[in-house]
N, C-alpha and C positions, 0 to 999 in steps of 0.2 A: 654517607649516602642520604640523599633526601628522600622523602616519604613517597611511598607508592600507595594511592588510595585504590581499593578494591571494591567494586560494586558486583556482586554475584549472588543471586540472579538478578539482572535488571526486571523489575516487576512491571505490571499492566502492558505486558506485550505477550504475543503468542510464541511459545519456544524458550529457548534457553541461551541467554547472552550474558557474557562476563566482559566487564569494562575495567582495565587497569590504567590508572592515570598516575604518571610520574611526575612529581610536583618539583618545582623550582620555587621555594618559598610557598607563598599562597597561590601561585599561579600553575596552571597545567602546561608542563614543557613537552611531554610525548604522552601519546594515548595508544592503547593496544585493544583491539575489538576481537573477542574470541567467541565463536559459536561452539557451544559446548555439548551438542548432540549431532548425531550423524543420520542422514538420510538414505534410505537404499532403494526407493521407488525405481530408479532407472534400472537396477540389476533384476528387479522383479518382472518388469515390462519385456525383457528380452525373450524371444520366442513365441510371443503371444499375437494374436490377431489384431493388427493396427486399429480396426474399427472398435475394439473393445478398450483401447489404451485410455481413452478418457476417463473411464470409470475408475481406474487405478490411479491414474495421474492427479485426479481431482482431490484425492485423498492426501496429497502433499500437504495440503493446509486445510484447517478447520475454520479459518476465520474469512479468507477470501474464498467464498464457497463455491464460485463457479469458474475463476479465471483459468486454473490449471485445466479444467475440463475443455474450455474454450481454445486455450493455445493447443491442447492436444488434438482436438478435431480439425483444427486449423493446419496444423502440421501434416495431417494425413492428406487433407484436401489440396494442400500445397504440392505435396509429392506426387500426387495423381492427378494434378491440374484438373481439379474437380469444382465446377462451379456451382453455386447454390442459388435457389430463387430469391427474389427481391423481398419478399414478404419475410423469408427466413433472415436475410440480413437485417432487416428492420428490427424483428423481433429480438435477434441477438442484440442489437444496439440497445433496445429498451431494457434487456436483462442486465447487460453490462452497466449501463447507466444507473440502474437502480442498485447494482453492488456499489458503484462509486459513492452515490449519495447517501446510502445506508452506512457504509464504512467510514466516510469522513465525518458524518455527524457523530456516529458512536465514537470514533477515536477522539474527536474534540472534547466531548462532553465526558466520556467515562473512563478514557485512558490518558488524556493529556491535560485537561482542564484542571486537575488536582495539582498540577505543578504550577499553576499560576494562581489558583483560587485557594484561599484559606477557609476552610469549610467551618472550622470552629469560630472563626471571627463573625461569621454570618450571624451568630447568635446575639451580637451586639448591635444589629442592624435595626433601624426604624422602618417598619413596614410601609407607612405613608411616604417617606423619603425614597424608599425602594421603588415604590410605584411610580413616583415622579420621575425617578432616573429611567425606568423601564420605558414609560410612555414619550419620554423626551428622544428616546432613539429608534423606536419603531411603533407599528400600529397593531402589534400583537394583543389580542383581545384579553388574555389572562394576565392582567397587570394592574388589578385593584389592589389597594391597601389590605382589603380583606384577605385576598388570595395570598399575598406575600406573609401575612400574620399566620394563615394556616400553615404555610410551608415552614415558617419559623417554628412553630409549635410542634411540627411533625419532627423536625431536626432537633429541637430540644429534648424531644422524648427519646430520640435514638440515643443521644449522647448521655442522658441521665441513665436509661437502662444498661448502657455499655454496648449495646448491639447496633454499633455504627458500620459494620459490613466493611465494604471497599473504603470507608473513610478511616478505618483503623490504621494505626501505624504510619500515618502521614507526618510530615515535618511541620506541624501546625505551630505557628509562632516563629518560624524561621524568619530571619531579617530580610529574606529576600522576597518575601510576599509584600505586595505593595498596594492591592486593591482596598479601597475602604470597604467597612461591613456591608454597606448597602449592595454594592457591585457583587461581593461575596454571596449574599443572600440571593440576588437575582440569578446569579450562575448556578447556584445550588437548585433553585426552583426548575430552571431549565434543564438541568441534569436529570431531575425526575421526570420532567415532561418528555425528554428524549427516549427515556425507557419505554414510555407507552407508545410513542411515535414509531419506533423502530419495528415493533410487531407489525404495523400496517403495511409499512413499504416493502417488508420482506414477503407479502402475499404475492407480489408481482412475480417473483420467481416461481411460486407454487402454481399461479395461473398458466405460466408459459411452460414451465419445466416441471411440473407435477408436485414439487416439494422444495423446501428450503430447510436446512442448508443441503448443499450438494444436489441441485437439480438435475434432471435428465437432459442428456444431448444425443446427437446423432450425426454421424458423419455424413454430409450431404444436404443439411438443412436444419430443421428444428423438429422435435417429436410431436408437436401439437399441431394436429389438424384444424383447419378453419371451416366451421359449418355453422352457420347462425341459427340453425333449428335443431341443433344436435345438443343433448345434455352432456356427452362425453367429449365434446369438441370446444375449441374456442368458439363460443357463441356471443350473441349480443350483450347478454348479462355479464358475462366475464369482461367483455370489451369495456362496457361502462364502469367496471370495477376498477380496470386498469386506468381510466380515464380520471376516476376519483382518487386513486392513489397518487397519480401524477400531480393534481392539483394540491392535494395534502402536502406532498413533499415540497412543492414550489412555495407554499404558503410558509411552512416552517423554516426553509432555508432563507427566505426573503425576510421574514419578521422576526426570527430569533437567531439564527446561526449568524448570518453576516452581521447584523448590529452587535450581537455578542463579541465577535471576533474583534471588531473595531473598538468597541469599548474597552476590553480588556487590553488590547494591544496599546491604547493610549498611555497605560500605566507602565508599560514596559518597553517604552522606545529605545532605551538602552540596549536591548537585545536586537535591535536592528543593525548593531555593528559589532556582533560576535556570532561565532558559529558558521563563518562560511565554509571554510575548507577549501575544496579543490578549485572552484570556480569553473569546473567543467561539467557541462550537463547534457544528457542524452535522453532522446525519445524515440521509441519505436513507431509511434503513430497509432491513432485509434479513432473509431466510429466512422467507418468508410460509407459514403453515401451510395457508391457503386458496389462492385464486387471486392471481396477481401484480396489485398495485394495491389489495388489501384490506389497507391499512396496519395494521388492528387485530389482525391476527393474527401481525405481524411478530415473530421473536425480538429482533431490534434495533429499537427504536423510531424513527420519524422525528420530526425537529424540530430546534429551534435553542435553544441556551442563550447568553444574553447576560450579560456582565459577571460570570462566575463563579455567577449565582444559579441554584442547583440546585433551588429551589422552583418554577421556571416553564420550561415547555417549549412554545416558540412553534410554531405549526403552520407547515408549509411546503407550498407548492404550487408545483410545477415548471412547471405551464402558466400561471401568473399573469404577466402582462407587467411587473408592477412588483415581482417578488421577485428573480429571478435575472437579473442583467445582467453583461456583459463590458465592461470598459473597456480602453482602449488608449493612455490618456495618455503612459504611459512604456514602450510597447512599439512594435516595429518593424513596425507595421501601421498602416493607414488605414482609416477608416469614410467612406462617402459623406458623412455628415452631419457630419463633423468627428471630431477625436480626443478631444473631451473629453464626448462623449455616451456612454451606455451601450446596448447592444443585448441583447435577449433572444435566446436561442440560436435560436429558430424564425426570427428575422430576422438571425442572425449573419452576419458577413462574414469572410472570409479573404484580405484583399488586402494584400501584401507592400509595405513602404515602407522599405527598408532604406538609411539615410542615415548610418549610423555609421562609425567608422574601420575600416580594414582591420587585421586581426591582423599583426604583433604589435603592440599598443598598451599605453600606460601604465595608464590608468583609464578606467572606464566615463563616459560623458556622464550623470550622474545627474539632472541639471537637465533633460535632454531625455528621448529614448527609449534604454533600455539592455536591453531583453530581448526575446527571441521568444515569451515567455509574455504571455499577456493578464492582466488583473486582474478576475477574477469578484467580484461582491459580492452579498449577500442583503439586499434592502432597503436598500441602501447600506452595510451592515456588511461589514467584512473578517472572515472566519471561518476557524477551524482545521477540518480534517476529518482522518479517521483512527481509529485504535484509542481513543485518549483521548476523543475525541468520543463513539464509540459506547458506551465503558464508562460515561462520564458519564451519557449518555443512559438506559442501562439501570439505572444506580445511581439517577438521579433519579427513574426511573419506577417504581422499586420491586422489580425483578427480583430475586428471593430469592437465587438463586446469585451473582449479581454482588456483591450487597451483602455477602453473607458472605465473598465471596473479597477484596473491596476491604478491608473492615474488619479482617479477619485479617491481612491483608498490611500495613496501616497499623501494627497492633499490634506485629507481627513486627519492623517496621523502627523502631518508636517514632516514628512521624510523624503530624502532624495531616491532616485530609482536605485542607487546602490544598496539601499536599505533592503532591496529584495534578497541579496546575496547574504543570508544569515538565518539564525534560528527563528527570529520573528517572521522574516520573509517566507520560510516553509510553513509556518502556522497560516499566514494571510493567504498565501498561494492556494493551499488546500481548500480554504473557505470560498475563494473566488473561482477556483475551478469548478466547485459544487454547484454554484450559481449558474455557471455556463452550461454545465452538462443537464441540470434539471430543468432549465429553460429549452434546451434542445430536445428533450424527451417529448415535449408537446408537439414539435413538428415532426418527429418520427411516427408518433401516434397518429396524427393527422394523415400522413402518408400511407400508414397502413390502412386506415379507414377508407381513405379514396380508392386503394387497390381493390378492396373487398367490394366497394359499391360499384366498380367497373367490371367485377367478375373475376378478378384474379384472386384465387384463394389457394394457391399452390405454395406449399412449405417444404417440399423435400425434392430432391433429384435423384431419381433411380439410376441413373446412367453410371457406369463403373462401379455399382455396388458390389458385383461378383468378383472376387479375386482373379477369376479365370480371365478376366479383361485387362487385368494389371500388368505392367512391364515386369520382367523378371527382377528388375533392381530399380528402386526409386529412392530418393531422398527429398525431404522438404523441411521448412521451418514453420512452426505456428507461432505468430508473434502477437503480442497485444499490450496494451498498457493497463496493467492491474492498478488498483488505488494506490499501491506502494511504489509503482515504477515498472520500467521495461520488463517484460516476461518473456522468454523464448523457449520454445520446445523444439528440438531438432530430432528428426526420426530418419533412420535409415530402414528401409523394407526390402527384404529379399525373398524371393519365392513365396509371397503372401505373408510373411511373418516378420516381426521386428527384429533387425539384427543389431541395432544400436539406438539408444535413446538417451538424450541429455537435457535436463531442464536447468537453465540458468535464471535464478529467480531474482526479483528486485533487491531483497536483502543480501543476496550474493554481491551484487554490484556495490551496495552502500557499506556492508558490514564486513566485508572480506579484509583479511589482513595485508601487511605489506606485500609487495610482489618481489621478484628477484633482483630488481634494482633499488629496492628499499621505498618505493612509493606507497604512501599510506592510502588506505581506503577511505571512503566518503566520511564515515563515522570518526575514524582516527583523526582526519584531518580537520574536522569541524571542532572537535574538543581541542585541539591545538591551536584554535583561533580565539585569543582574547578571553580566556576563562579564567576568572579569579574565585577561589573557593573562599566563601565568607565562613563555613563552618564544615571542616573536613568530615565530622562525624555525621552530618547530614547533607550529602552530595546533591543538593537540589540542583545545582547548576548542570552537572553530568545529566540527570534525568531530564531536564527541559531540552538540551541540544539533542540527545539520543532519541526522546520521544518525538521531537519534532520531524523525525523521518518516518514515524510510525511503523517501528520495527516489527517483523514477523518472521521468526525464524522456524526451519523445519521441526515437525513435532516427532522427537524420537528421544528416549531417555537411557539407552544403553547401547552398547557396542558389542557385536558378536565376532568371535574368531570363525575361520573356515569351517570348523566343526560345529558351530552353532552354540558354542558355550559363552556365557556372558563374561565380558572382561573388564567392564567399568559400569558402576552405578553412581547415579549423582543423586545425592540426598540434600534437601533443604531443611534445617530443622527450624 
């Protein structure tokens, strides 16, 4: 039997992910994605006041610190046909956008760049040549020879003392690394800069939501009143701070993030022809100019692209019972009607059925159940979600800035449009999307200021706040585009309480196992596309493609039986 490579856990992600790659010689023939932790938030939410759901749901993830809270309040507002003021919509857009920009930059430099950047090689760089390289690709002010000499000395000190933190245990010297030392030093310098930068952009959440991570929300608007003369409200000083944050974010994205992506990508153009996978892409849509639910005003369109066909965007209806369904044929869950049927999230079930081996074990039982992740499908299709899907949707719908950014980037890298459908395409799409979103933040900020100057300071709608005015039964979906892709929260409300709640997260779409028809999920399909391993003991190729999705799995490390006793522990030595 041919070798099976196991990577468990996949590091530099949130959560617990195991990848098993069945090899045919040095090529990946089949891949299997297993989420090795179980999430139980949906069960916890049953019977609670739907207005409180966001505070629990937001804890599904500790990385995307607001997206589950946002999807949750949108689900309640959708169920109750609850409109929010325009200022609240603008503030929500700014908060979501700040999450995107912060998350994408942090992912590129601190979670994914190390798959392309050989940190130790940077010690061989010439600071003067590094400065020349940096100044040739951007106007970033921190690009002098002295600056890069200081960064090199700092890195040398880390290495000599053995205190290299996240840089430890890398595959340094792997033949897959292609950057010259100067490019590696430039990337390390920007890695360190991004650590400081991210502290500032996170303050936007604190201004509008009181804190970060996990800012505050409220069904019906936002919890931050606007009063230019009050110290406890959104005042002139705080609004000026928001303006400063937006400018700082735009400067870093334009002068550091975008140039770095193109510079690094130019050395890895072969990765524009591997790691595609499904060829099907889905977006729920995001950043409405008008009220939530009016998809025609979205900056990011909603829809589905099938088989790479950018000429057709298929409509998506998250309430239709025959569109979104979750399958558990290869998951450690059971449905009352059997493991081979699909359920729409309104009817979703979260019943555990773990019959797998106790760790440590050799391999997953890929013929049976092998993951805590379900397998969502759109009209039976496995689809990819995330930045590439959104950029393709904007590109296909004719969004002018996106088309200009994509086309110019492809020209710079001398790649065809088909190069987007790849591991490198995901990396580039995330960067270009960040540029589009950070630029849009200025427009939303200007609109907010204009409303305030016109005398409109309303941020909350009190209508329907009391359960006595609610219908006896209601259901709704709160959807949004999280940084990692389409996120949906489906809620059923009966007699003022939550009767059922289901969250289908981006990494469920991408990381799910095969379904009852044997269709692979996005991770699995991508790894099965043109991957040759140079060194099976250092599976850099697997990390590159998996990290290109920016995986984020649910945070849980044990499984409980109905009596609350621990059944499974996952330990990593």
